[in-house]
C-alpha positions as CSV (number, residue, x, y, z in Angstrom):
1,M,4.4,13.6,-13.0
2,K,3.2,16.8,-11.3
3,T,5.1,20.0,-10.8
4,A,7.1,19.7,-7.6
5,V,7.9,22.9,-5.7
6,A,11.3,23.1,-4.0
7,D,11.1,25.3,-0.8
8,S,14.1,25.5,1.6
9,D,12.0,27.5,4.1
10,L,9.7,24.6,4.9
11,I,9.8,23.4,8.5
12,S,12.6,20.8,8.6
13,L,12.2,17.1,9.2
14,D,14.7,17.5,12.1
15,R,12.1,19.6,13.9
16,L,9.0,17.7,12.9
17,F,10.5,14.3,13.7
18,S,12.7,15.8,16.5
19,A,15.3,13.6,18.2
20,Q,14.7,16.0,21.1
21,S,11.5,14.4,22.1
22,Y,10.3,12.8,25.3
23,D,7.9,9.9,26.0
24,A,6.9,7.0,28.3
25,L,6.9,8.9,31.6
26,Q,6.6,6.6,34.7
27,I,6.6,7.3,38.4
28,S,8.6,5.3,40.9
29,P,6.7,3.1,43.3
30,D,7.4,5.5,46.2
31,G,6.4,8.5,44.2
32,S,9.7,10.3,44.5
33,M,11.1,9.9,41.0
34,V,10.0,10.3,37.4
35,S,11.5,8.3,34.6
36,Y,11.2,8.9,30.9
37,I,12.7,8.1,27.5
38,G,14.6,11.1,26.1
39,P,17.6,11.9,23.9
40,L,21.2,11.5,25.0
41,D,23.3,12.8,22.2
42,G,20.3,12.3,20.0
43,V,19.8,8.6,20.9
44,P,16.7,7.5,23.0
45,N,17.8,6.6,26.5
46,I,16.2,6.3,30.0
47,F,16.4,9.4,32.3
48,V,15.3,9.8,35.9
49,A,14.5,13.0,37.8
50,P,13.2,13.9,41.3
51,V,9.5,14.6,41.0
52,A,10.0,18.0,42.5
53,D,12.8,19.0,40.2
54,M,12.6,17.9,36.6
55,E,15.6,20.1,35.7
56,A,17.8,17.7,37.7
57,A,17.1,14.8,35.3
58,R,20.0,12.5,34.6
59,P,20.5,9.6,32.2
60,V,20.8,6.1,33.7
61,T,21.5,4.4,30.4
62,D,24.0,5.3,27.6
63,H,23.1,3.2,24.6
64,K,24.1,4.2,21.1
65,G,22.7,3.3,17.7
66,R,19.0,2.6,17.9
67,G,19.0,3.3,21.6
68,I,16.0,2.2,23.7
69,Q,12.6,1.5,22.2
70,S,10.0,3.2,24.3
71,R,6.8,1.5,23.2
72,D,5.5,-1.6,21.4
73,V,3.1,-1.4,18.4
74,S,0.1,-1.3,20.7
75,G,1.5,1.7,22.5
76,N,2.5,-0.1,25.7
77,V,5.6,1.3,27.5
78,L,8.3,-1.3,27.3
79,Y,10.5,-0.4,30.3
80,R,9.3,-0.7,33.9
81,W,10.1,0.2,37.5
82,T,10.5,-2.9,39.6
83,A,8.3,-3.2,42.6
84,C,11.2,-2.6,45.0
85,G,11.8,0.8,43.4
86,K,15.6,0.3,43.1
87,F,15.7,-0.8,39.5
88,L,14.4,-0.2,36.0
89,V,14.1,-3.1,33.6
90,Y,14.0,-2.7,29.9
91,P,14.3,-4.8,26.7
92,R,16.9,-4.2,24.0
93,D,17.5,-6.1,20.7
94,R,20.3,-6.1,18.1
95,D,19.7,-3.7,15.2
96,G,15.9,-4.4,15.1
97,D,16.0,-8.2,15.1
98,E,13.5,-8.4,18.0
99,R,15.6,-11.0,19.9
100,W,15.0,-9.0,23.1
101,Q,17.3,-9.3,26.1
102,L,16.3,-7.8,29.4
103,Y,18.5,-5.4,31.2
104,R,18.2,-4.0,34.7
105,I,19.7,-0.7,35.8
106,D,20.3,0.3,39.4
107,V,18.8,3.8,39.5
108,A,21.1,5.0,42.3
109,T,24.4,3.7,41.0
110,G,23.8,3.3,37.3
111,E,25.1,-0.3,37.5
112,S,23.8,-2.4,34.6
113,L,23.2,-6.1,34.3
114,N,22.0,-8.2,31.4
115,L,19.4,-10.5,33.0
116,T,19.0,-12.7,30.0
117,P,22.3,-13.0,28.1
118,F,21.2,-15.7,25.6
119,D,22.2,-15.1,22.0
120,G,19.3,-15.5,19.6
121,A,16.7,-15.9,22.4
122,R,13.7,-13.6,23.1
123,A,12.9,-12.5,26.7
124,E,9.8,-10.8,28.1
125,L,9.1,-9.4,31.5
126,L,5.8,-10.9,32.8
127,V,5.4,-9.8,36.5
128,S,7.1,-7.5,39.0
129,S,5.2,-7.7,42.3
130,G,5.3,-6.0,45.7
131,K,4.9,-9.4,47.3
132,R,8.3,-10.5,45.9
133,P,9.9,-7.1,45.3
134,D,13.5,-8.3,44.7
135,E,12.5,-10.8,41.9
136,I,10.7,-10.8,38.6
137,L,9.1,-13.4,36.4
138,V,10.2,-13.6,32.8
139,S,9.7,-15.7,29.7
140,I,12.8,-16.8,27.7
141,D,12.8,-19.0,24.6
142,D,16.4,-20.1,25.0
143,R,15.5,-23.8,24.8
144,Q,13.2,-23.7,21.8
145,A,12.5,-20.7,19.6
146,G,9.1,-19.3,20.1
147,V,8.4,-21.4,23.2
148,G,9.2,-19.3,26.3
149,D,10.1,-21.1,29.5
150,L,9.4,-19.3,32.8
151,Y,12.2,-18.1,35.0
152,R,12.3,-16.3,38.3
153,I,15.2,-13.8,38.3
154,D,16.9,-12.3,41.4
155,L,17.3,-8.6,40.6
156,L,20.3,-8.2,42.9
157,S,22.4,-11.1,41.6
158,G,20.8,-11.9,38.3
159,E,20.4,-15.6,39.3
160,R,17.8,-17.4,37.3
161,T,15.6,-20.2,38.6
162,L,13.5,-22.3,36.2
163,V,9.8,-22.1,37.3
164,E,8.3,-24.1,34.4
165,E,9.4,-25.6,31.2
166,N,6.8,-24.6,28.6
167,P,5.2,-27.7,27.0
168,G,4.0,-25.6,24.1
169,F,1.7,-22.9,25.5
170,V,1.5,-19.6,23.6
171,G,1.5,-17.6,26.8
172,Y,1.2,-17.5,30.6
173,L,-0.4,-15.3,33.3
174,A,1.0,-15.3,36.8
175,D,-0.1,-14.0,40.1
176,A,1.5,-11.6,42.6
177,E,3.6,-14.5,44.1
178,L,5.1,-15.0,40.6
179,R,3.4,-18.3,40.2
180,P,2.0,-19.2,36.8
181,R,-1.8,-19.6,37.2
182,V,-3.3,-19.5,33.7
183,A,-1.9,-20.7,30.4
184,A,-3.1,-20.2,26.8
185,A,-3.0,-23.0,24.3
186,L,-3.9,-23.1,20.6
187,G,-6.8,-25.4,19.9
188,E,-8.3,-26.7,16.6
189,A,-9.9,-24.4,14.0
190,G,-8.5,-21.2,15.5
191,R,-9.8,-21.7,19.1
192,I,-7.8,-20.8,22.2
193,A,-8.0,-22.9,25.4
194,L,-7.3,-21.2,28.7
195,L,-6.0,-23.6,31.3
196,K,-5.6,-23.2,35.1
197,S,-2.8,-24.5,37.2
198,S,-3.4,-27.1,39.8
199,G,-0.2,-26.0,41.6
200,D,1.6,-29.2,41.1
201,G,2.5,-28.9,37.4
202,D,-0.8,-30.1,36.0
203,W,-3.1,-27.9,34.0
204,A,-6.9,-28.2,33.8
205,P,-9.4,-26.6,31.4
206,L,-10.7,-23.2,32.5
207,V,-12.5,-21.8,29.5
208,E,-12.4,-22.2,25.7
209,I,-12.6,-19.2,23.4
210,P,-14.2,-19.9,20.0
211,A,-12.3,-18.6,16.9
212,K,-14.9,-15.9,16.3
213,D,-14.2,-14.4,19.7
214,V,-10.4,-14.8,19.8
215,S,-9.8,-11.2,18.7
216,A,-11.2,-9.9,22.0
217,F,-8.8,-12.1,24.0
218,L,-5.9,-11.0,21.8
219,A,-6.9,-7.4,22.4
220,S,-6.6,-8.2,26.2
221,I,-3.0,-9.3,25.5
222,D,-2.1,-6.4,23.2
223,Q,-3.4,-3.8,25.6
224,K,-1.9,-5.6,28.6
225,I,-5.2,-5.5,30.5
226,V,-5.5,-9.2,31.1
227,R,-4.4,-10.0,34.7
228,I,-5.1,-12.0,37.8
229,D,-6.3,-10.2,40.9
230,E,-4.2,-9.7,43.9
231,K,-5.8,-12.6,45.8
232,G,-5.2,-14.9,43.0
233,E,-8.9,-15.8,42.8
234,A,-10.0,-14.3,39.4
235,L,-8.9,-13.4,35.9
236,F,-9.8,-10.2,34.2
237,L,-9.9,-10.1,30.4
238,Y,-11.9,-8.9,27.3
239,D,-14.6,-11.3,26.1
240,S,-17.1,-11.1,23.2
241,C,-18.9,-14.4,23.6
242,D,-22.6,-14.0,23.1
243,R,-22.2,-10.3,22.1
244,D,-20.6,-8.3,19.3
245,T,-18.4,-5.9,21.2
246,A,-15.7,-6.9,23.7
247,A,-16.7,-6.5,27.3
248,L,-14.5,-6.6,30.4
249,V,-15.3,-9.7,32.4
250,R,-14.1,-11.4,35.6
251,I,-13.6,-15.2,35.5
252,E,-13.4,-17.1,38.8
253,L,-10.4,-19.4,38.6
254,E,-12.0,-22.1,40.9
255,S,-15.4,-22.4,39.1
256,G,-14.9,-20.7,35.8
257,Q,-17.9,-18.5,36.5
258,K,-18.0,-15.4,34.3
259,T,-19.2,-11.9,35.4
260,M,-19.5,-8.9,33.1
261,I,-17.9,-5.8,34.6
262,A,-18.2,-3.3,31.8
263,S,-19.4,-3.1,28.2
264,D,-20.3,-0.7,25.4
265,E,-22.8,-1.4,22.7
266,R,-20.9,0.4,19.9
267,V,-17.2,-0.3,20.5
268,D,-15.0,-2.7,22.4
269,I,-13.6,-1.7,25.8
270,G,-10.3,0.0,25.0
271,G,-8.3,0.2,28.2
272,V,-8.7,-0.5,31.9
273,L,-7.5,1.2,35.1
274,Y,-6.9,-1.2,37.9
275,H,-6.5,-0.6,41.7
276,L,-2.9,-0.8,42.6
277,T,-3.4,-3.0,45.7
278,D,-6.3,-5.3,45.2
279,G,-6.4,-5.3,41.4
280,R,-10.1,-4.4,41.0
281,P,-11.0,-2.5,37.9
282,Q,-11.7,1.2,38.7
283,A,-12.4,2.7,35.3
284,Y,-12.4,1.8,31.6
285,A,-11.9,3.6,28.3
286,T,-13.9,3.4,25.1
287,V,-12.7,4.8,21.8
288,W,-15.1,5.6,19.0
289,K,-13.8,8.8,17.4
290,R,-11.9,9.8,20.6
291,R,-11.1,8.4,24.0
292,R,-13.7,8.6,26.8
293,W,-13.2,7.4,30.4
294,N,-16.0,5.6,32.3
295,V,-15.9,5.2,36.1
296,L,-16.5,1.8,37.9
297,D,-15.1,2.7,41.3
298,E,-16.6,5.8,43.0
299,A,-13.4,6.3,44.9
300,I,-11.8,7.8,41.8
301,R,-14.8,9.5,40.2
302,E,-13.8,13.0,41.5
303,D,-10.3,12.4,40.2
304,L,-11.4,11.5,36.7
305,D,-14.0,14.3,36.7
306,F,-11.2,16.8,37.7
307,L,-8.7,15.5,35.2
308,T,-11.1,15.3,32.2
309,G,-12.1,18.9,32.9
310,A,-8.8,20.4,33.8
311,L,-7.3,20.6,30.3
312,D,-8.3,20.2,26.7
313,G,-7.3,16.9,25.0
314,D,-7.8,13.2,25.4
315,L,-6.6,12.0,28.8
316,D,-4.3,9.0,29.4
317,I,-3.3,7.8,32.8
318,L,0.3,6.5,32.4
319,S,1.5,5.6,35.9
320,R,0.5,5.7,39.6
321,S,2.6,5.7,42.8
322,R,2.2,2.7,45.2
323,D,0.2,4.8,47.7
324,D,-1.9,6.1,44.8
325,G,-1.2,9.7,45.9
326,S,0.5,10.7,42.6
327,W,-0.4,10.0,39.0
328,I,1.4,10.8,35.8
329,V,-1.1,11.8,33.1
330,K,-0.9,12.8,29.5
331,Y,-3.1,15.1,27.4
332,T,-3.3,14.7,23.6
333,L,-4.6,17.2,21.1
334,S,-4.0,16.5,17.4
335,H,-2.6,20.0,16.6
336,E,-0.3,20.4,19.6
337,P,2.6,18.4,21.1
338,E,1.5,16.1,23.9
339,T,2.0,17.3,27.5
340,F,2.8,15.3,30.6
341,H,1.6,16.3,34.1
342,L,1.8,15.2,37.7
343,Y,-1.5,14.9,39.5
344,D,-1.5,15.2,43.3
345,R,-4.7,13.5,44.5
346,S,-4.8,14.9,48.0
347,A,-4.3,18.5,46.8
348,R,-6.3,18.0,43.6
349,T,-3.6,19.8,41.6
350,L,-2.0,19.3,38.2
351,R,1.6,20.3,37.6
352,K,3.1,20.2,34.1
353,L,6.3,18.0,33.9
354,M,7.2,18.4,30.3
355,T,6.1,18.7,26.7
356,G,6.7,15.7,24.4
357,T,8.3,17.8,21.6
358,P,9.3,21.1,23.1
359,E,10.8,22.3,19.8
360,L,7.3,22.4,18.3
361,E,5.5,24.3,21.1
362,G,3.8,27.3,19.6
363,V,4.2,26.1,16.0
364,E,0.9,26.3,14.1
365,M,-0.4,22.9,13.2
366,A,-3.4,21.4,11.4
367,P,-6.2,19.7,13.5
368,M,-7.4,16.2,12.9
369,H,-11.1,15.8,12.0
370,P,-12.8,12.5,12.9
371,V,-15.2,11.3,10.2
372,V,-17.4,8.2,9.7
373,I,-17.4,6.9,6.2
374,P,-19.8,4.2,5.0
375,S,-18.4,1.1,3.3
376,R,-20.2,-0.4,0.3
377,D,-21.7,-3.1,2.5
378,G,-22.8,-1.0,5.4
379,F,-20.0,-0.8,7.9
380,D,-19.1,2.5,9.6
381,L,-15.5,3.3,9.0
382,V,-14.1,5.7,11.6
383,S,-11.2,7.6,10.0
384,Y,-9.4,11.0,10.4
385,V,-8.9,13.8,7.9
386,T,-6.0,16.3,8.3
387,L,-5.7,19.2,5.8
388,P,-2.9,21.5,4.7
389,L,-2.7,24.7,6.8
390,G,-4.7,27.5,5.2
391,S,-6.9,25.2,3.1
392,D,-9.8,25.0,5.5
393,P,-10.3,28.5,7.0
394,D,-13.7,27.5,8.4
395,A,-12.3,24.5,10.2
396,T,-15.0,22.2,8.7
397,G,-12.7,19.4,7.7
398,R,-13.3,20.3,4.1
399,P,-10.9,22.4,2.0
400,D,-12.0,25.3,0.0
401,K,-10.8,23.4,-3.1
402,P,-9.6,19.9,-3.6
403,V,-6.0,19.1,-2.3
404,P,-3.6,16.3,-3.1
405,L,-4.3,13.5,-0.6
406,V,-2.3,10.7,1.0
407,L,-4.3,7.7,2.1
408,L,-2.5,6.4,5.3
409,V,-3.0,2.8,6.1
410,H,-2.1,1.5,9.6
411,G,-0.1,-1.7,10.3
412,G,-1.2,-4.8,12.2
413,P,-3.9,-5.1,11.2
414,G,-5.4,-6.8,14.2
415,D,-3.4,-5.0,16.9
416,E,-3.3,-1.4,15.5
417,R,-6.0,1.1,14.5
418,A,-6.1,4.7,13.3
419,I,-6.8,6.9,16.3
420,Y,-7.1,10.6,17.3
421,A,-3.6,11.6,18.2
422,Y,-0.8,14.1,17.9
423,A,1.0,12.8,14.9
424,P,4.1,14.6,13.6
425,F,3.9,12.4,10.5
426,L,0.5,13.9,9.6
427,Q,1.8,17.4,10.3
428,W,4.7,16.7,7.9
429,L,2.2,15.9,5.2
430,S,0.1,19.0,6.0
431,S,3.2,21.3,5.9
432,R,4.1,19.9,2.4
433,G,0.6,20.8,1.0
434,Y,-1.1,17.4,1.3
435,G,-4.3,16.3,3.0
436,S,-4.2,13.0,4.7
437,L,-6.9,10.4,5.3
438,Y,-5.8,8.1,8.2
439,V,-8.2,5.2,7.8
440,N,-9.7,2.3,9.7
441,F,-11.0,-0.7,7.7
442,R,-12.6,-4.1,8.5
443,G,-10.0,-5.9,10.7
444,S,-9.0,-2.8,12.6
445,P,-9.5,-3.5,16.3
446,G,-11.9,-1.9,18.6
447,F,-15.2,-1.9,16.6
448,G,-16.6,-5.3,17.6
449,K,-16.2,-8.9,16.4
450,R,-18.5,-8.6,13.4
451,F,-16.2,-5.9,12.0
452,M,-13.1,-7.9,12.9
453,N,-14.4,-11.2,11.4
454,A,-15.5,-9.5,8.2
455,A,-11.7,-9.3,7.5
456,V,-11.2,-13.1,7.6
457,R,-9.6,-14.2,4.3
458,E,-10.1,-10.6,3.0
459,W,-6.5,-9.4,2.8
460,G,-6.4,-7.6,-0.6
461,G,-10.1,-8.2,-0.9
462,A,-12.9,-6.5,1.1
463,M,-10.3,-4.9,3.3
464,H,-8.9,-3.2,0.3
465,D,-12.5,-2.3,-0.9
466,D,-12.8,-0.3,2.3
467,L,-9.8,1.7,1.3
468,I,-11.1,2.4,-2.1
469,D,-14.5,3.3,-0.7
470,Q,-12.8,5.9,1.5
471,V,-10.9,7.4,-1.5
472,E,-14.2,7.7,-3.4
473,W,-15.8,9.4,-0.4
474,A,-12.9,11.9,-0.2
475,I,-13.4,12.7,-3.9
476,A,-17.1,13.0,-3.6
477,E,-16.7,15.3,-0.6
478,G,-14.4,17.6,-2.5
479,I,-11.4,16.9,-0.4
480,T,-9.3,15.7,-3.3
481,S,-9.4,15.0,-7.0
482,R,-9.1,11.6,-8.7
483,D,-5.6,12.0,-10.1
484,R,-4.0,13.2,-6.9
485,V,-4.2,10.4,-4.4
486,A,-1.2,8.5,-3.0
487,I,-1.3,5.4,-0.7
488,L,1.2,5.0,2.1
489,G,1.6,2.5,4.9
490,G,3.9,0.3,7.0
491,S,3.8,-3.4,7.7
492,Y,0.2,-4.4,6.8
493,G,-0.1,-0.8,5.5
494,G,2.9,-1.4,3.3
495,Y,1.2,-4.5,1.9
496,A,-2.0,-2.5,1.3
497,A,0.1,0.1,-0.6
498,L,1.5,-2.6,-2.8
499,V,-2.0,-4.1,-3.4
500,G,-3.2,-0.6,-4.3
501,M,-0.4,-0.1,-6.8
502,T,-0.8,-3.5,-8.4
503,M,-4.4,-4.5,-8.2
504,T,-6.1,-1.0,-8.4
505,P,-3.4,0.8,-10.3
506,D,-5.7,3.4,-11.7
507,V,-6.7,4.7,-8.2
508,F,-3.3,5.8,-6.9
509,A,-0.8,8.2,-8.4
510,C,2.0,6.6,-6.4
511,G,2.6,4.5,-3.4
512,I,5.0,4.2,-0.4
513,D,5.6,0.8,1.2
514,L,7.6,0.5,4.4
515,V,8.4,-3.1,5.5
516,G,5.3,-4.5,3.9
517,P,5.0,-8.1,2.6
518,S,4.8,-8.4,-1.1
519,S,3.7,-12.0,-1.2
520,I,1.5,-13.8,1.3
521,E,1.7,-17.2,-0.4
522,K,4.0,-18.6,2.4
523,P,4.1,-17.8,6.1
524,M,6.2,-14.9,7.4
525,P,8.5,-15.8,10.3
526,H,5.9,-14.7,12.9
527,W,3.0,-16.5,11.2
528,T,1.7,-20.0,11.6
529,E,0.0,-22.0,8.9
530,E,-3.1,-22.4,11.2
531,G,-3.1,-18.7,11.9
532,M,-2.9,-18.0,8.1
533,A,-5.8,-20.4,7.5
534,Q,-7.9,-18.5,10.0
535,S,-7.1,-15.0,8.8
536,M,-5.8,-15.0,5.2
537,G,-6.1,-18.4,3.5
538,D,-4.9,-21.9,4.1
539,P,-1.5,-22.5,2.6
540,R,-2.0,-26.2,3.2
541,T,-4.9,-26.6,0.7
542,P,-5.2,-26.0,-3.1
543,E,-8.1,-23.6,-2.6
544,G,-6.2,-21.7,0.1
545,R,-3.0,-21.4,-2.0
546,E,-5.1,-20.1,-4.9
547,L,-6.6,-17.5,-2.7
548,L,-3.2,-16.4,-1.3
549,A,-1.7,-16.2,-4.8
550,A,-4.7,-14.0,-5.9
551,R,-4.0,-11.6,-3.0
552,S,-0.2,-11.3,-3.4
553,P,1.1,-8.1,-5.1
554,T,4.1,-9.9,-6.7
555,N,1.6,-11.7,-9.0
556,F,0.2,-8.5,-10.3
557,A,3.3,-6.4,-10.7
558,D,2.8,-6.3,-14.5
559,Q,-0.2,-4.0,-13.8
560,I,1.8,-1.3,-12.1
561,Q,1.3,2.1,-13.8
562,H,2.9,4.5,-11.3
563,P,6.0,5.0,-9.1
564,I,6.6,3.1,-5.9
565,L,9.0,3.9,-3.0
566,I,9.9,0.8,-0.9
567,G,11.7,1.0,2.5
568,Q,13.1,-2.0,4.3
569,G,15.1,-2.9,7.3
570,A,17.7,-5.7,6.7
571,N,17.2,-7.3,10.1
572,D,13.4,-7.4,9.9
573,S,12.3,-10.5,11.7
574,R,8.6,-10.1,10.8
575,V,8.8,-9.2,7.1
576,P,12.2,-10.4,5.8
577,Q,14.2,-8.3,3.4
578,D,13.6,-10.9,0.6
579,Q,10.0,-9.7,0.5
580,S,11.1,-6.3,-0.7
581,D,14.0,-7.7,-2.8
582,Q,11.6,-9.8,-4.9
583,M,9.2,-7.0,-5.5
584,V,11.9,-4.6,-6.6
585,E,13.4,-7.3,-8.8
586,I,10.1,-8.0,-10.6
587,M,9.4,-4.3,-11.0
588,T,12.8,-3.4,-12.4
589,G,12.5,-6.4,-14.8
590,Q,9.3,-4.9,-16.1
591,G,10.6,-1.3,-16.4
592,A,8.4,0.1,-13.6
593,E,9.7,3.1,-11.7
594,V,10.8,2.0,-8.2
595,V,13.0,3.5,-5.5
596,Y,14.4,1.0,-3.0
597,A,15.7,2.4,0.4
598,L,17.5,-0.3,2.4
599,Y,18.7,0.1,6.0
600,P,21.3,-2.5,7.2
601,D,20.9,-1.6,10.9
602,E,17.1,-1.6,11.2
603,G,14.3,-4.1,11.6
604,H,10.5,-3.9,11.3
605,G,10.4,-0.1,11.0
606,L,12.9,2.8,11.3
607,N,14.0,3.4,14.9
608,R,17.1,5.5,14.6
609,H,16.4,9.2,14.1
610,E,18.9,9.6,11.3
611,N,17.4,6.7,9.4
612,N,13.8,7.9,9.9
613,R,14.8,11.4,8.7
614,S,16.6,10.2,5.6
615,F,13.7,8.0,4.5
616,W,11.0,10.7,4.8
617,A,13.4,13.2,3.2
618,I,13.4,11.0,0.1
619,A,9.7,10.3,0.5
620,E,8.8,14.0,0.4
621,I,10.6,14.5,-2.9
622,F,9.0,11.3,-4.2
623,L,5.5,12.6,-3.2
624,A,6.1,16.0,-4.6
625,R,7.0,14.6,-8.0
626,C,3.8,12.5,-8.2
627,L,1.3,14.8,-6.4
628,G,2.7,18.3,-7.0
629,G,3.4,19.3,-3.4
630,R,6.3,21.1,-1.8
631,Y,9.7,19.7,-0.6
632,R,12.9,20.7,0.9
633,P,15.9,20.0,-1.4
634,L,18.3,17.4,0.1
635,A,21.0,19.0,2.2
636,D,22.2,17.1,5.3
637,E,19.2,14.9,5.8
638,L,21.2,11.7,5.0
639,E,23.9,12.5,7.5
640,G,24.5,9.7,10.1
641,S,22.0,7.4,8.4
642,S,22.8,3.9,7.1
643,L,20.7,4.4,4.0
644,E,21.6,2.3,0.9
645,V,19.7,2.8,-2.4
646,P,20.3,-0.3,-4.5
647,V,17.7,0.8,-7.1
648,G,16.2,4.1,-8.2
649,V,18.7,6.7,-7.2
650,E,18.0,8.5,-10.5
651,H,14.4,9.0,-9.7
652,I,15.0,11.3,-6.7
653,P,16.6,14.7,-7.7
654,G,19.7,15.4,-5.6
655,L,19.9,11.9,-4.0
656,A,23.0,10.7,-5.8
657,E,24.9,13.9,-4.7
658,A,23.5,13.7,-1.1
659,L,24.7,10.1,-0.8
660,E,28.2,11.1,-2.0
661,R,28.3,13.9,0.6
662,R,27.1,11.8,3.5
663,T,29.4,10.6,6.2
664,A,28.0,7.4,7.8
665,T,28.2,7.4,11.6
666,V,26.4,4.3,12.5
667,D,27.2,3.0,16.0
668,S,26.9,-0.7,16.8
669,A,23.8,-1.6,18.8
670,T,26.0,-4.0,20.9
671,K,27.7,-1.0,22.5
């Protein structure tokens, strides 16, 4: 153990992970209102405000507990204005179980209606269209789990009309008339077949996507860029057939003819801006180290030129009014809170609407430095270094002397990547005296199919080698020293942390796993055996089972040499609690040092501010003990959390006393 330094004057977790933060701004179809997710009594809820007077904002929801989730794991905003402009529609689950129900709110009156009141079912909004403004098309798996039937729902009455009973497709695309036009079906050996509707309930082949090119199609889904044009004649999606990187293509529904719209030789297309009326692509983004916009439609070239030059930071276009006169845009710098602005196209002016985390305006923060690190077999690994304040006076991305380092591994892995961003989490590490290396690795999306496919059946193998190579690079560059590296991650990143602590125990001084699987020998609830066979190993064959066993941390727990902190949501539908339970049981049976933080009202991650604060308060003491950084002694950081610590209380100084002081104030998510 290193010497930990207690410091009550450090910036608090309440400020760094502030509940007083704002996100997911959207403009109403008529351009008169702005909506956003913000805190109501510290709980995320939806607010609306007149465009001209943000100070007049008012909440239109009043949820307790976990509140309203603003984005999915790919960064897509989860709530939406309906085309008529009268309502907002948003999903909500029960304590993180991901059995989403769709609610609609009347913006004028605040009247709420559950549009999909089916216990245990998952609902998803597919289309809201100006051609049928008072209806939406949704998918609901109320008949068979995981198989969503299509319903048209009247927004005024809530009446549901069955459009199509799903015969087993994995997804649908619909046109502006709310008619299903394209369906996706799983084929043999990992292929995906796209089918087109004949209009009378029959489906005919449109195009088949080989397994090696499926990742590009899935990125279309994850980024929500796949769509049918306004005339219902063509489909837009990402495609990597006959090339390495994913291009934006147009496929004619009648003939299946494919036309390339945009491509980049180094990276996949990473976002598309469509015309609001006719649906044509107007611009696309690429992301190597940072985001860059590329114009397709000359009608918006001057707009993008103005916006990219108006302010520093990476530009994101969040929402546009129906007449395209008003845009909501966001600017991102790694060392400042994000800012949201209203762009008036006719006047060519930009007006600030709000800061994402106003409490942190003016607070000095550490910049993120993009780096490209070579893997042992020749891949370029784009990753990001953030250093402790004061350790890099020349701003070179290299400290004056080695600092303790946290290797941060993203989740997914196929639908998330490390990216240049404002990240309070990295600022927390910097403020406690740690550098961080936020890494991409084979299987991270956005870098072409060769890079993606190099991860096939390499969980805990070559994917982990990429992590080790980046640690070695950081040591060689003088960023850190060999005995002061921790590994931390959530979901897949949590699995990677467990792999690091069990299979390469001499590399990491400690590890933090949040909702990561500890064994991949059997499918998780969201996995299929065929999907596992294509990505990890085939659980149906002796060879596949042997490979999966060889990549499961539970089978190597006897090699653990250093402490592990494990966090888990009891309602996790992706990585069930028993995954963490079994790892903790094995470790305690072998005398390994483990701290187990369990949250009975959370799912796949920590959504409630109080729970998030409590976990990282424990984590900073845990890290300080193994890396020698700074920490704030526990005071009221556990207040209001549902934290339970079945194992390892004694390893966190002050935790037992803080748990005794705490008053639990957990609200039911059903309220």
